[in-house]
Each structure stands twice: as C-alpha cells, then as structure tokens.
PDB file of N, CA, C and O in Angstrom:
ATOM      1  N   MET A   1      10.220 -25.644  16.483  1.00  0.00           N
ATOM      2  CA  MET A   1      11.131 -26.025  15.691  1.00  0.00           C
ATOM      3  C   MET A   1      12.221 -25.050  15.167  1.00  0.00           C
ATOM      4  O   MET A   1      11.871 -23.967  14.698  1.00  0.00           O
ATOM      5  N   LYS A   2      13.244 -25.323  15.218  1.00  0.00           N
ATOM      6  CA  LYS A   2      14.528 -23.970  14.803  1.00  0.00           C
ATOM      7  C   LYS A   2      14.796 -24.268  13.325  1.00  0.00           C
ATOM      8  O   LYS A   2      15.320 -25.297  12.898  1.00  0.00           O
ATOM      9  N   SER A   3      14.404 -23.323  12.670  1.00  0.00           N
ATOM     10  CA  SER A   3      14.922 -23.724  11.019  1.00  0.00           C
ATOM     11  C   SER A   3      16.314 -22.982  10.980  1.00  0.00           C
ATOM     12  O   SER A   3      16.567 -21.929  11.565  1.00  0.00           O
ATOM     13  N   LYS A   4      17.245 -23.777  10.121  1.00  0.00           N
ATOM     14  CA  LYS A   4      18.460 -23.410   9.761  1.00  0.00           C
ATOM     15  C   LYS A   4      18.476 -22.372   8.564  1.00  0.00           C
ATOM     16  O   LYS A   4      17.720 -22.566   7.612  1.00  0.00           O
ATOM     17  N   VAL A   5      19.232 -21.388   8.588  1.00  0.00           N
ATOM     18  CA  VAL A   5      19.086 -20.500   7.362  1.00  0.00           C
ATOM     19  C   VAL A   5      20.449 -20.733   6.707  1.00  0.00           C
ATOM     20  O   VAL A   5      21.528 -20.710   7.298  1.00  0.00           O
ATOM     21  N   SER A   6      20.255 -20.953   5.439  1.00  0.00           N
ATOM     22  CA  SER A   6      21.258 -21.249   4.706  1.00  0.00           C
ATOM     23  C   SER A   6      22.024 -20.105   3.789  1.00  0.00           C
ATOM     24  O   SER A   6      21.401 -19.144   3.337  1.00  0.00           O
ATOM     25  N   LYS A   7      23.409 -20.299   3.563  1.00  0.00           N
ATOM     26  CA  LYS A   7      23.909 -19.004   2.981  1.00  0.00           C
ATOM     27  C   LYS A   7      24.037 -19.136   1.587  1.00  0.00           C
ATOM     28  O   LYS A   7      24.529 -20.166   1.125  1.00  0.00           O
ATOM     29  N   ILE A   8      23.650 -18.204   0.845  1.00  0.00           N
ATOM     30  CA  ILE A   8      23.377 -18.132  -0.780  1.00  0.00           C
ATOM     31  C   ILE A   8      24.936 -18.376  -1.286  1.00  0.00           C
ATOM     32  O   ILE A   8      25.775 -17.564  -0.898  1.00  0.00           O
ATOM     33  N   PRO A   9      25.285 -19.300  -2.006  1.00  0.00           N
ATOM     34  CA  PRO A   9      26.721 -19.403  -2.717  1.00  0.00           C
ATOM     35  C   PRO A   9      26.905 -18.621  -3.645  1.00  0.00           C
ATOM     36  O   PRO A   9      25.984 -18.113  -4.285  1.00  0.00           O
ATOM     37  N   LYS A  10      28.395 -18.367  -3.896  1.00  0.00           N
ATOM     38  CA  LYS A  10      28.699 -17.660  -5.001  1.00  0.00           C
ATOM     39  C   LYS A  10      28.552 -18.172  -6.236  1.00  0.00           C
ATOM     40  O   LYS A  10      29.106 -19.233  -6.527  1.00  0.00           O
ATOM     41  N   LEU A  11      27.821 -17.519  -7.089  1.00  0.00           N
ATOM     42  CA  LEU A  11      27.577 -18.102  -8.462  1.00  0.00           C
ATOM     43  C   LEU A  11      28.255 -17.348  -9.725  1.00  0.00           C
ATOM     44  O   LEU A  11      28.241 -16.121  -9.815  1.00  0.00           O
ATOM     45  N   LYS A  12      28.720 -18.009 -10.482  1.00  0.00           N
ATOM     46  CA  LYS A  12      29.776 -17.718 -11.610  1.00  0.00           C
ATOM     47  C   LYS A  12      29.299 -16.846 -12.767  1.00  0.00           C
ATOM     48  O   LYS A  12      29.901 -16.035 -13.470  1.00  0.00           O
ATOM     49  N   ASN A  13      27.722 -17.361 -12.746  1.00  0.00           N
ATOM     50  CA  ASN A  13      27.450 -16.816 -14.068  1.00  0.00           C
ATOM     51  C   ASN A  13      25.756 -16.777 -13.809  1.00  0.00           C
ATOM     52  O   ASN A  13      25.285 -17.412 -12.865  1.00  0.00           O
ATOM     53  N   GLU A  14      25.004 -16.091 -14.599  1.00  0.00           N
ATOM     54  CA  GLU A  14      23.573 -16.035 -14.961  1.00  0.00           C
ATOM     55  C   GLU A  14      22.899 -17.412 -15.059  1.00  0.00           C
ATOM     56  O   GLU A  14      21.884 -17.664 -14.409  1.00  0.00           O
ATOM     57  N   ASP A  15      23.603 -18.487 -16.057  1.00  0.00           N
ATOM     58  CA  ASP A  15      23.043 -19.606 -15.882  1.00  0.00           C
ATOM     59  C   ASP A  15      23.262 -20.509 -14.645  1.00  0.00           C
ATOM     60  O   ASP A  15      22.313 -21.258 -14.412  1.00  0.00           O
ATOM     61  N   GLU A  16      24.257 -20.589 -13.851  1.00  0.00           N
ATOM     62  CA  GLU A  16      24.480 -21.060 -12.609  1.00  0.00           C
ATOM     63  C   GLU A  16      23.258 -20.541 -11.805  1.00  0.00           C
ATOM     64  O   GLU A  16      22.419 -21.327 -11.364  1.00  0.00           O
ATOM     65  N   GLU A  17      23.186 -19.377 -11.647  1.00  0.00           N
ATOM     66  CA  GLU A  17      22.221 -18.540 -10.679  1.00  0.00           C
ATOM     67  C   GLU A  17      20.782 -19.386 -11.091  1.00  0.00           C
ATOM     68  O   GLU A  17      20.133 -19.996 -10.242  1.00  0.00           O
ATOM     69  N   ARG A  18      20.439 -19.323 -12.383  1.00  0.00           N
ATOM     70  CA  ARG A  18      18.920 -19.769 -12.874  1.00  0.00           C
ATOM     71  C   ARG A  18      18.985 -21.131 -12.472  1.00  0.00           C
ATOM     72  O   ARG A  18      18.009 -21.586 -11.875  1.00  0.00           O
ATOM     73  N   GLU A  19      19.978 -21.868 -12.698  1.00  0.00           N
ATOM     74  CA  GLU A  19      19.798 -23.299 -12.194  1.00  0.00           C
ATOM     75  C   GLU A  19      19.774 -23.538 -10.585  1.00  0.00           C
ATOM     76  O   GLU A  19      19.200 -24.487 -10.050  1.00  0.00           O
ATOM     77  N   PHE A  20      20.385 -22.672 -10.006  1.00  0.00           N
ATOM     78  CA  PHE A  20      20.340 -22.729  -8.405  1.00  0.00           C
ATOM     79  C   PHE A  20      18.782 -22.447  -7.965  1.00  0.00           C
ATOM     80  O   PHE A  20      18.028 -23.186  -7.334  1.00  0.00           O
ATOM     81  N   TRP A  21      18.554 -21.181  -8.485  1.00  0.00           N
ATOM     82  CA  TRP A  21      16.952 -20.896  -8.023  1.00  0.00           C
ATOM     83  C   TRP A  21      16.112 -21.672  -8.579  1.00  0.00           C
ATOM     84  O   TRP A  21      14.942 -21.482  -8.244  1.00  0.00           O
ATOM     85  N   ALA A  22      16.345 -22.629  -9.449  1.00  0.00           N
ATOM     86  CA  ALA A  22      15.447 -23.490 -10.184  1.00  0.00           C
ATOM     87  C   ALA A  22      15.062 -24.704  -8.815  1.00  0.00           C
ATOM     88  O   ALA A  22      13.982 -25.289  -8.732  1.00  0.00           O
ATOM     89  N   THR A  23      15.894 -24.828  -8.115  1.00  0.00           N
ATOM     90  CA  THR A  23      16.122 -25.853  -7.246  1.00  0.00           C
ATOM     91  C   THR A  23      15.847 -25.739  -6.092  1.00  0.00           C
ATOM     92  O   THR A  23      15.426 -26.632  -5.357  1.00  0.00           O
ATOM     93  N   HIS A  24      16.114 -24.320  -5.743  1.00  0.00           N
ATOM     94  CA  HIS A  24      16.002 -23.956  -4.008  1.00  0.00           C
ATOM     95  C   HIS A  24      14.769 -22.931  -3.896  1.00  0.00           C
ATOM     96  O   HIS A  24      14.076 -22.552  -4.840  1.00  0.00           O
ATOM     97  N   SER A  25      14.666 -22.636  -2.826  1.00  0.00           N
ATOM     98  CA  SER A  25      13.480 -21.778  -2.314  1.00  0.00           C
ATOM     99  C   SER A  25      14.477 -20.555  -1.784  1.00  0.00           C
ATOM    100  O   SER A  25      15.562 -20.759  -1.240  1.00  0.00           O
ATOM    101  N   PRO A  26      13.892 -19.224  -2.050  1.00  0.00           N
ATOM    102  CA  PRO A  26      14.506 -18.078  -1.537  1.00  0.00           C
ATOM    103  C   PRO A  26      14.211 -18.027  -0.062  1.00  0.00           C
ATOM    104  O   PRO A  26      14.958 -17.322   0.616  1.00  0.00           O
ATOM    105  N   LEU A  27      13.058 -18.785   0.639  1.00  0.00           N
ATOM    106  CA  LEU A  27      12.728 -18.789   1.887  1.00  0.00           C
ATOM    107  C   LEU A  27      13.990 -19.460   2.991  1.00  0.00           C
ATOM    108  O   LEU A  27      14.317 -19.054   4.106  1.00  0.00           O
ATOM    109  N   ASP A  28      14.478 -20.537   2.252  1.00  0.00           N
ATOM    110  CA  ASP A  28      15.796 -20.986   2.905  1.00  0.00           C
ATOM    111  C   ASP A  28      16.792 -20.461   3.210  1.00  0.00           C
ATOM    112  O   ASP A  28      17.716 -20.989   3.829  1.00  0.00           O
ATOM    113  N   PHE A  29      16.715 -18.925   2.664  1.00  0.00           N
ATOM    114  CA  PHE A  29      18.061 -18.057   2.796  1.00  0.00           C
ATOM    115  C   PHE A  29      17.337 -16.669   3.616  1.00  0.00           C
ATOM    116  O   PHE A  29      17.903 -15.584   3.483  1.00  0.00           O
ATOM    117  N   PHE A  30      16.493 -16.730   4.178  1.00  0.00           N
ATOM    118  CA  PHE A  30      15.651 -15.703   4.506  1.00  0.00           C
ATOM    119  C   PHE A  30      15.380 -15.877   6.141  1.00  0.00           C
ATOM    120  O   PHE A  30      14.642 -16.765   6.570  1.00  0.00           O
ATOM    121  N   ASP A  31      16.031 -14.969   6.959  1.00  0.00           N
ATOM    122  CA  ASP A  31      15.850 -14.861   8.453  1.00  0.00           C
ATOM    123  C   ASP A  31      14.985 -13.898   9.004  1.00  0.00           C
ATOM    124  O   ASP A  31      15.530 -12.808   9.180  1.00  0.00           O
ATOM    125  N   SER A  32      13.770 -13.973   9.337  1.00  0.00           N
ATOM    126  CA  SER A  32      12.891 -13.187   9.719  1.00  0.00           C
ATOM    127  C   SER A  32      13.478 -12.236  10.946  1.00  0.00           C
ATOM    128  O   SER A  32      13.230 -11.057  11.200  1.00  0.00           O
ATOM    129  N   LYS A  33      14.306 -13.140  11.581  1.00  0.00           N
ATOM    130  CA  LYS A  33      15.060 -12.201  12.730  1.00  0.00           C
ATOM    131  C   LYS A  33      15.718 -11.151  12.308  1.00  0.00           C
ATOM    132  O   LYS A  33      15.549 -10.088  12.904  1.00  0.00           O
ATOM    133  N   GLU A  34      16.624 -11.222  11.171  1.00  0.00           N
ATOM    134  CA  GLU A  34      17.074 -10.125  10.781  1.00  0.00           C
ATOM    135  C   GLU A  34      16.519  -9.153   9.989  1.00  0.00           C
ATOM    136  O   GLU A  34      17.172  -8.171   9.635  1.00  0.00           O
ATOM    137  N   SER A  35      15.259  -9.351   9.646  1.00  0.00           N
ATOM    138  CA  SER A  35      14.609  -8.097   8.865  1.00  0.00           C
ATOM    139  C   SER A  35      14.046  -7.199   9.926  1.00  0.00           C
ATOM    140  O   SER A  35      13.627  -7.382  11.069  1.00  0.00           O
ATOM    141  N   LYS A  36      14.226  -5.866   8.908  1.00  0.00           N
ATOM    142  CA  LYS A  36      14.115  -4.566  10.084  1.00  0.00           C
ATOM    143  C   LYS A  36      12.870  -3.700   9.323  1.00  0.00           C
ATOM    144  O   LYS A  36      12.772  -3.739   8.097  1.00  0.00           O
ATOM    145  N   PRO A  37      12.150  -3.101   9.960  1.00  0.00           N
ATOM    146  CA  PRO A  37      11.110  -2.282   9.405  1.00  0.00           C
ATOM    147  C   PRO A  37      11.864  -1.144   8.495  1.00  0.00           C
ATOM    148  O   PRO A  37      12.919  -0.582   8.792  1.00  0.00           O
ATOM    149  N   VAL A  38      11.078  -0.938   7.322  1.00  0.00           N
ATOM    150  CA  VAL A  38      11.647   0.185   6.367  1.00  0.00           C
ATOM    151  C   VAL A  38      10.428   1.345   6.367  1.00  0.00           C
ATOM    152  O   VAL A  38       9.223   1.121   6.254  1.00  0.00           O
ATOM    153  N   LEU A  39      10.925   2.329   6.488  1.00  0.00           N
ATOM    154  CA  LEU A  39       9.941   3.620   6.144  1.00  0.00           C
ATOM    155  C   LEU A  39      10.492   4.203   4.747  1.00  0.00           C
ATOM    156  O   LEU A  39      11.685   4.381   4.499  1.00  0.00           O
ATOM    157  N   PHE A  40       9.455   4.461   3.906  1.00  0.00           N
ATOM    158  CA  PHE A  40       9.377   5.316   2.485  1.00  0.00           C
ATOM    159  C   PHE A  40       8.788   6.544   2.571  1.00  0.00           C
ATOM    160  O   PHE A  40       7.708   6.698   2.000  1.00  0.00           O
ATOM    161  N   PRO A  41       9.401   7.662   3.316  1.00  0.00           N
ATOM    162  CA  PRO A  41       8.551   9.067   3.551  1.00  0.00           C
ATOM    163  C   PRO A  41       8.338   9.362   2.485  1.00  0.00           C
ATOM    164  O   PRO A  41       7.164   9.700   2.334  1.00  0.00           O
ATOM    165  N   ASN A  42       9.106   9.419   1.351  1.00  0.00           N
ATOM    166  CA  ASN A  42       8.750  10.236  -0.068  1.00  0.00           C
ATOM    167  C   ASN A  42       7.625   9.227  -0.927  1.00  0.00           C
ATOM    168  O   ASN A  42       7.242   9.557  -2.050  1.00  0.00           O
ATOM    169  N   LEU A  43       7.253   8.234  -0.399  1.00  0.00           N
ATOM    170  CA  LEU A  43       6.429   7.326  -1.555  1.00  0.00           C
ATOM    171  C   LEU A  43       5.113   7.921  -1.195  1.00  0.00           C
ATOM    172  O   LEU A  43       4.620   8.090  -0.080  1.00  0.00           O
ATOM    173  N   LYS A  44       4.622   8.218  -2.448  1.00  0.00           N
ATOM    174  CA  LYS A  44       3.207   8.878  -2.754  1.00  0.00           C
ATOM    175  C   LYS A  44       2.586   7.554  -3.356  1.00  0.00           C
ATOM    176  O   LYS A  44       3.119   6.670  -4.026  1.00  0.00           O
ATOM    177  N   PRO A  45       0.944   7.738  -2.784  1.00  0.00           N
ATOM    178  CA  PRO A  45       0.210   6.832  -3.383  1.00  0.00           C
ATOM    179  C   PRO A  45      -0.155   7.208  -4.961  1.00  0.00           C
ATOM    180  O   PRO A  45      -0.175   8.392  -5.300  1.00  0.00           O
ATOM    181  N   SER A  46      -0.441   6.155  -5.901  1.00  0.00           N
ATOM    182  CA  SER A  46      -0.864   6.393  -7.024  1.00  0.00           C
ATOM    183  C   SER A  46      -2.082   7.027  -7.105  1.00  0.00           C
ATOM    184  O   SER A  46      -2.940   6.683  -6.293  1.00  0.00           O
ATOM    185  N   LEU A  47      -2.372   7.981  -8.006  1.00  0.00           N
ATOM    186  CA  LEU A  47      -3.747   8.576  -8.001  1.00  0.00           C
ATOM    187  C   LEU A  47      -4.277   8.196  -9.206  1.00  0.00           C
ATOM    188  O   LEU A  47      -3.559   7.674 -10.059  1.00  0.00           O
ATOM    189  N   ARG A  48      -5.544   8.411  -9.396  1.00  0.00           N
ATOM    190  CA  ARG A  48      -6.469   8.145 -10.575  1.00  0.00           C
ATOM    191  C   ARG A  48      -7.874   9.114 -10.616  1.00  0.00           C
ATOM    192  O   ARG A  48      -8.774   9.100  -9.776  1.00  0.00           O
ATOM    193  N   SER A  49      -7.811   9.770 -11.567  1.00  0.00           N
ATOM    194  CA  SER A  49      -8.902  10.751 -11.734  1.00  0.00           C
ATOM    195  C   SER A  49     -10.183   9.979 -11.884  1.00  0.00           C
ATOM    196  O   SER A  49     -10.145   8.989 -12.615  1.00  0.00           O
ATOM    197  N   VAL A  50     -11.027  10.217 -11.442  1.00  0.00           N
ATOM    198  CA  VAL A  50     -12.667   9.753 -11.647  1.00  0.00           C
ATOM    199  C   VAL A  50     -13.628  10.483 -11.676  1.00  0.00           C
ATOM    200  O   VAL A  50     -13.689  11.307 -10.763  1.00  0.00           O
ATOM    201  N   SER A  51     -14.586  10.478 -12.566  1.00  0.00           N
ATOM    202  CA  SER A  51     -15.615  11.143 -12.726  1.00  0.00           C
ATOM    203  C   SER A  51     -16.779  10.705 -12.082  1.00  0.00           C
ATOM    204  O   SER A  51     -17.099   9.520 -12.180  1.00  0.00           O
ATOM    205  N   ILE A  52     -17.601  11.659 -11.301  1.00  0.00           N
ATOM    206  CA  ILE A  52     -18.607  11.130 -10.764  1.00  0.00           C
ATOM    207  C   ILE A  52     -19.672  12.246 -10.825  1.00  0.00           C
ATOM    208  O   ILE A  52     -19.357  13.436 -10.814  1.00  0.00           O
ATOM    209  N   ARG A  53     -20.960  11.805 -10.890  1.00  0.00           N
ATOM    210  CA  ARG A  53     -22.168  12.841 -10.923  1.00  0.00           C
ATOM    211  C   ARG A  53     -22.939  12.714  -9.680  1.00  0.00           C
ATOM    212  O   ARG A  53     -23.470  11.668  -9.307  1.00  0.00           O
ATOM    213  N   LEU A  54     -22.971  13.788  -9.087  1.00  0.00           N
ATOM    214  CA  LEU A  54     -23.558  14.405  -7.777  1.00  0.00           C
ATOM    215  C   LEU A  54     -24.839  15.371  -8.015  1.00  0.00           C
ATOM    216  O   LEU A  54     -24.997  16.109  -8.987  1.00  0.00           O
ATOM    217  N   PRO A  55     -25.607  15.226  -7.054  1.00  0.00           N
ATOM    218  CA  PRO A  55     -26.724  16.433  -7.262  1.00  0.00           C
ATOM    219  C   PRO A  55     -26.086  17.568  -6.876  1.00  0.00           C
ATOM    220  O   PRO A  55     -25.316  17.641  -5.919  1.00  0.00           O
ATOM    221  N   GLU A  56     -26.498  18.760  -7.856  1.00  0.00           N
ATOM    222  CA  GLU A  56     -25.796  19.883  -7.362  1.00  0.00           C
ATOM    223  C   GLU A  56     -26.093  20.595  -5.929  1.00  0.00           C
ATOM    224  O   GLU A  56     -25.304  21.439  -5.504  1.00  0.00           O
ATOM    225  N   ALA A  57     -27.058  20.289  -5.323  1.00  0.00           N
ATOM    226  CA  ALA A  57     -27.112  20.904  -3.935  1.00  0.00           C
ATOM    227  C   ALA A  57     -26.230  19.764  -2.936  1.00  0.00           C
ATOM    228  O   ALA A  57     -25.894  20.164  -1.821  1.00  0.00           O
ATOM    229  N   MET A  58     -25.904  18.499  -3.307  1.00  0.00           N
ATOM    230  CA  MET A  58     -24.896  17.862  -2.500  1.00  0.00           C
ATOM    231  C   MET A  58     -23.230  18.547  -2.770  1.00  0.00           C
ATOM    232  O   MET A  58     -22.316  18.455  -1.951  1.00  0.00           O
ATOM    233  N   VAL A  59     -23.158  19.098  -3.862  1.00  0.00           N
ATOM    234  CA  VAL A  59     -21.880  19.696  -4.212  1.00  0.00           C
ATOM    235  C   VAL A  59     -21.822  21.072  -3.380  1.00  0.00           C
ATOM    236  O   VAL A  59     -20.853  21.422  -2.707  1.00  0.00           O
ATOM    237  N   ALA A  60     -22.950  21.753  -3.527  1.00  0.00           N
ATOM    238  CA  ALA A  60     -23.030  22.924  -2.744  1.00  0.00           C
ATOM    239  C   ALA A  60     -22.969  22.928  -1.446  1.00  0.00           C
ATOM    240  O   ALA A  60     -22.534  23.881  -0.800  1.00  0.00           O
ATOM    241  N   GLU A  61     -23.452  21.732  -0.891  1.00  0.00           N
ATOM    242  CA  GLU A  61     -23.194  21.331   0.777  1.00  0.00           C
ATOM    243  C   GLU A  61     -21.763  21.266   1.034  1.00  0.00           C
ATOM    244  O   GLU A  61     -21.135  21.917   1.869  1.00  0.00           O
ATOM    245  N   LEU A  62     -21.303  20.352   0.168  1.00  0.00           N
ATOM    246  CA  LEU A  62     -19.995  19.995   0.359  1.00  0.00           C
ATOM    247  C   LEU A  62     -18.971  21.331   0.255  1.00  0.00           C
ATOM    248  O   LEU A  62     -18.100  21.481   1.111  1.00  0.00           O
ATOM    249  N   LYS A  63     -19.103  22.107  -0.639  1.00  0.00           N
ATOM    250  CA  LYS A  63     -18.453  23.329  -0.788  1.00  0.00           C
ATOM    251  C   LYS A  63     -18.555  24.101   0.485  1.00  0.00           C
ATOM    252  O   LYS A  63     -17.535  24.693   0.839  1.00  0.00           O
ATOM    253  N   ILE A  64     -19.647  24.191   1.246  1.00  0.00           N
ATOM    254  CA  ILE A  64     -19.825  25.029   2.405  1.00  0.00           C
ATOM    255  C   ILE A  64     -19.295  24.425   3.469  1.00  0.00           C
ATOM    256  O   ILE A  64     -18.899  25.151   4.381  1.00  0.00           O
ATOM    257  N   LEU A  65     -19.185  23.155   3.578  1.00  0.00           N
ATOM    258  CA  LEU A  65     -18.575  22.466   4.674  1.00  0.00           C
ATOM    259  C   LEU A  65     -17.235  22.712   4.557  1.00  0.00           C
ATOM    260  O   LEU A  65     -16.592  23.128   5.521  1.00  0.00           O
ATOM    261  N   ALA A  66     -16.610  22.453   3.215  1.00  0.00           N
ATOM    262  CA  ALA A  66     -15.223  22.597   2.983  1.00  0.00           C
ATOM    263  C   ALA A  66     -14.408  24.049   3.304  1.00  0.00           C
ATOM    264  O   ALA A  66     -13.259  24.183   3.725  1.00  0.00           O
ATOM    265  N   ASN A  67     -15.463  25.148   2.936  1.00  0.00           N
ATOM    266  CA  ASN A  67     -15.025  26.311   3.305  1.00  0.00           C
ATOM    267  C   ASN A  67     -14.924  26.567   4.608  1.00  0.00           C
ATOM    268  O   ASN A  67     -14.050  27.334   5.009  1.00  0.00           O
ATOM    269  N   LYS A  68     -15.757  25.994   5.416  1.00  0.00           N
ATOM    270  CA  LYS A  68     -15.707  26.206   6.991  1.00  0.00           C
ATOM    271  C   LYS A  68     -14.513  25.589   7.621  1.00  0.00           C
ATOM    272  O   LYS A  68     -14.097  25.906   8.736  1.00  0.00           O
ATOM    273  N   LYS A  69     -13.931  24.602   6.772  1.00  0.00           N
ATOM    274  CA  LYS A  69     -12.762  23.741   7.388  1.00  0.00           C
ATOM    275  C   LYS A  69     -11.476  24.239   6.486  1.00  0.00           C
ATOM    276  O   LYS A  69     -10.370  23.705   6.580  1.00  0.00           O
ATOM    277  N   ASP A  70     -11.752  25.260   5.658  1.00  0.00           N
ATOM    278  CA  ASP A  70     -10.536  25.861   4.984  1.00  0.00           C
ATOM    279  C   ASP A  70      -9.968  24.974   4.218  1.00  0.00           C
ATOM    280  O   ASP A  70      -8.809  25.173   3.855  1.00  0.00           O
ATOM    281  N   ILE A  71     -10.652  23.835   3.820  1.00  0.00           N
ATOM    282  CA  ILE A  71      -9.752  22.873   2.579  1.00  0.00           C
ATOM    283  C   ILE A  71     -10.607  23.118   1.517  1.00  0.00           C
ATOM    284  O   ILE A  71     -11.658  23.757   1.520  1.00  0.00           O
ATOM    285  N   PRO A  72      -9.940  22.433   0.433  1.00  0.00           N
ATOM    286  CA  PRO A  72     -10.769  22.421  -1.032  1.00  0.00           C
ATOM    287  C   PRO A  72     -11.808  21.275  -0.948  1.00  0.00           C
ATOM    288  O   PRO A  72     -11.485  20.256  -0.337  1.00  0.00           O
ATOM    289  N   TYR A  73     -12.916  21.358  -1.464  1.00  0.00           N
ATOM    290  CA  TYR A  73     -14.237  20.729  -1.417  1.00  0.00           C
ATOM    291  C   TYR A  73     -13.561  19.132  -1.914  1.00  0.00           C
ATOM    292  O   TYR A  73     -13.827  18.093  -1.309  1.00  0.00           O
ATOM    293  N   GLN A  74     -12.928  19.181  -2.759  1.00  0.00           N
ATOM    294  CA  GLN A  74     -12.212  17.626  -3.223  1.00  0.00           C
ATOM    295  C   GLN A  74     -11.606  16.959  -2.501  1.00  0.00           C
ATOM    296  O   GLN A  74     -11.695  15.732  -2.557  1.00  0.00           O
ATOM    297  N   SER A  75     -10.804  17.608  -1.602  1.00  0.00           N
ATOM    298  CA  SER A  75     -10.019  16.916  -0.561  1.00  0.00           C
ATOM    299  C   SER A  75     -11.031  16.445   0.630  1.00  0.00           C
ATOM    300  O   SER A  75     -10.975  15.352   1.194  1.00  0.00           O
ATOM    301  N   LEU A  76     -11.982  17.503   0.903  1.00  0.00           N
ATOM    302  CA  LEU A  76     -13.162  16.842   1.980  1.00  0.00           C
ATOM    303  C   LEU A  76     -13.784  15.809   1.632  1.00  0.00           C
ATOM    304  O   LEU A  76     -13.966  14.913   2.456  1.00  0.00           O
ATOM    305  N   ALA A  77     -14.328  15.684   0.107  1.00  0.00           N
ATOM    306  CA  ALA A  77     -14.905  14.532  -0.405  1.00  0.00           C
ATOM    307  C   ALA A  77     -14.153  13.350  -0.256  1.00  0.00           C
ATOM    308  O   ALA A  77     -14.801  12.347   0.043  1.00  0.00           O
ATOM    309  N   LYS A  78     -12.634  13.208  -0.428  1.00  0.00           N
ATOM    310  CA  LYS A  78     -11.680  12.335  -0.164  1.00  0.00           C
ATOM    311  C   LYS A  78     -11.752  11.913   1.151  1.00  0.00           C
ATOM    312  O   LYS A  78     -11.783  10.708   1.400  1.00  0.00           O
ATOM    313  N   ILE A  79     -11.785  12.826   2.107  1.00  0.00           N
ATOM    314  CA  ILE A  79     -11.855  12.434   3.780  1.00  0.00           C
ATOM    315  C   ILE A  79     -12.959  11.764   3.988  1.00  0.00           C
ATOM    316  O   ILE A  79     -12.962  10.891   4.855  1.00  0.00           O
ATOM    317  N   TYR A  80     -14.014  12.018   3.297  1.00  0.00           N
ATOM    318  CA  TYR A  80     -15.519  11.595   3.579  1.00  0.00           C
ATOM    319  C   TYR A  80     -15.499  10.237   3.035  1.00  0.00           C
ATOM    320  O   TYR A  80     -15.891   9.413   3.862  1.00  0.00           O
ATOM    321  N   LEU A  81     -15.113   9.674   1.729  1.00  0.00           N
ATOM    322  CA  LEU A  81     -15.098   8.625   1.309  1.00  0.00           C
ATOM    323  C   LEU A  81     -13.971   7.698   1.883  1.00  0.00           C
ATOM    324  O   LEU A  81     -14.106   6.489   1.695  1.00  0.00           O
ATOM    325  N   ALA A  82     -12.891   8.142   2.553  1.00  0.00           N
ATOM    326  CA  ALA A  82     -12.058   7.100   3.094  1.00  0.00           C
ATOM    327  C   ALA A  82     -12.461   6.817   4.490  1.00  0.00           C
ATOM    328  O   ALA A  82     -12.091   5.799   5.074  1.00  0.00           O
ATOM    329  N   ARG A  83     -13.238   7.741   5.036  1.00  0.00           N
ATOM    330  CA  ARG A  83     -13.709   7.551   6.557  1.00  0.00           C
ATOM    331  C   ARG A  83     -14.974   6.476   6.266  1.00  0.00           C
ATOM    332  O   ARG A  83     -15.181   5.608   7.115  1.00  0.00           O
ATOM    333  N   GLN A  84     -15.662   6.528   5.285  1.00  0.00           N
ATOM    334  CA  GLN A  84     -16.869   5.737   5.119  1.00  0.00           C
ATOM    335  C   GLN A  84     -16.360   4.137   4.767  1.00  0.00           C
ATOM    336  O   GLN A  84     -16.810   3.116   5.289  1.00  0.00           O
ATOM    337  N   ILE A  85     -15.236   4.230   3.674  1.00  0.00           N
ATOM    338  CA  ILE A  85     -14.628   3.088   3.386  1.00  0.00           C
ATOM    339  C   ILE A  85     -14.125   2.126   4.689  1.00  0.00           C
ATOM    340  O   ILE A  85     -14.339   0.947   4.969  1.00  0.00           O
ATOM    341  N   ALA A  86     -13.528   2.960   5.198  1.00  0.00           N
ATOM    342  CA  ALA A  86     -12.725   2.344   6.896  1.00  0.00           C
ATOM    343  C   ALA A  86     -13.768   1.924   7.540  1.00  0.00           C
ATOM    344  O   ALA A  86     -13.603   0.879   8.170  1.00  0.00           O
ATOM    345  N   LEU A  87     -15.029   2.523   7.590  1.00  0.00           N
ATOM    346  CA  LEU A  87     -16.306   1.900   8.643  1.00  0.00           C
ATOM    347  C   LEU A  87     -16.855   0.766   7.709  1.00  0.00           C
ATOM    348  O   LEU A  87     -17.325  -0.193   8.321  1.00  0.00           O
ATOM    349  N   GLU A  88     -16.882   0.697   6.343  1.00  0.00           N
ATOM    350  CA  GLU A  88     -17.656  -0.466   5.940  1.00  0.00           C
ATOM    351  C   GLU A  88     -16.645  -1.737   5.939  1.00  0.00           C
ATOM    352  O   GLU A  88     -17.047  -2.881   6.151  1.00  0.00           O
ATOM    353  N   ARG A  89     -15.430  -1.445   5.704  1.00  0.00           N
ATOM    354  CA  ARG A  89     -14.321  -2.631   6.142  1.00  0.00           C
ATOM    355  C   ARG A  89     -14.539  -3.079   7.396  1.00  0.00           C
ATOM    356  O   ARG A  89     -14.773  -4.269   7.608  1.00  0.00           O
ATOM    357  N   GLY A  90     -14.495  -2.325   8.194  1.00  0.00           N
ATOM    358  CA  GLY A  90     -14.236  -2.524   9.650  1.00  0.00           C
ATOM    359  C   GLY A  90     -15.768  -3.391  10.101  1.00  0.00           C
ATOM    360  O   GLY A  90     -15.798  -4.161  11.061  1.00  0.00           O
ATOM    361  N   ALA A  91     -16.698  -3.171   9.431  1.00  0.00           N
ATOM    362  CA  ALA A  91     -17.922  -3.615   9.699  1.00  0.00           C
ATOM    363  C   ALA A  91     -18.064  -5.095   9.424  1.00  0.00           C
ATOM    364  O   ALA A  91     -18.809  -5.795  10.109  1.00  0.00           O
ATOM    365  N   GLY A  92     -17.177  -5.682   8.180  1.00  0.00           N
ATOM    366  CA  GLY A  92     -17.091  -7.005   8.127  1.00  0.00           C
ATOM    367  C   GLY A  92     -16.371  -7.886   8.891  1.00  0.00           C
ATOM    368  O   GLY A  92     -16.510  -9.079   8.620  1.00  0.00           O
ATOM    369  N   ASP A  93     -15.498  -7.519   9.946  1.00  0.00           N
ATOM    370  CA  ASP A  93     -14.776  -7.916  10.738  1.00  0.00           C
ATOM    371  C   ASP A  93     -15.660  -8.775  11.733  1.00  0.00           C
ATOM    372  O   ASP A  93     -15.138  -9.331  12.699  1.00  0.00           O
TER     373      ASP A  93
END
C-alpha cells in the first residue's frame, strides 16, 4: 500500500500551529524514503563516576594486565565490562 505524504501548510502563528498539530499526526508528513543517515562524530557519551569495591589482588592483577597493554587500568576495566555486557546481552537472543 502506497502512503501519500502531505505537505505541512504555512501557519500564521503559534495558536494555529498548536491547533493544527492537535488534529494531525507528524507521521502524515514524514517520508522515510527521503530520510538520510546522519553521523555525529563529536558526540561523546555521558559519563558517570561509580565507586566499586574490588579485592586488592584483583586490582593488582588488573594493573599488571593494563601495564602490559600500555593503557590505564581503569580503561582496561571499562573494556572488560563492556565486553562482558555485550556477551550477556547476546546470550539472551
């Protein structure tokens, strides 16, 4: 079924616009064939500091491994967490 995409009329003021959108769906004015993917190369994820208690031996091992890879141990911990999260989420499929 082919859907017809309407054109948004020129509205004189905010009241007309409010009234118009109260009775129309934005989906009637959206054509997915005209959409294009957009990249946001400078978008950075929001970071949140967390505190986690780990056994001293585990932190020491993490630091040794990180030193061998020449990266900060906290970065290595994030890599390991991200990898395990990805594995766990994939297991549910």
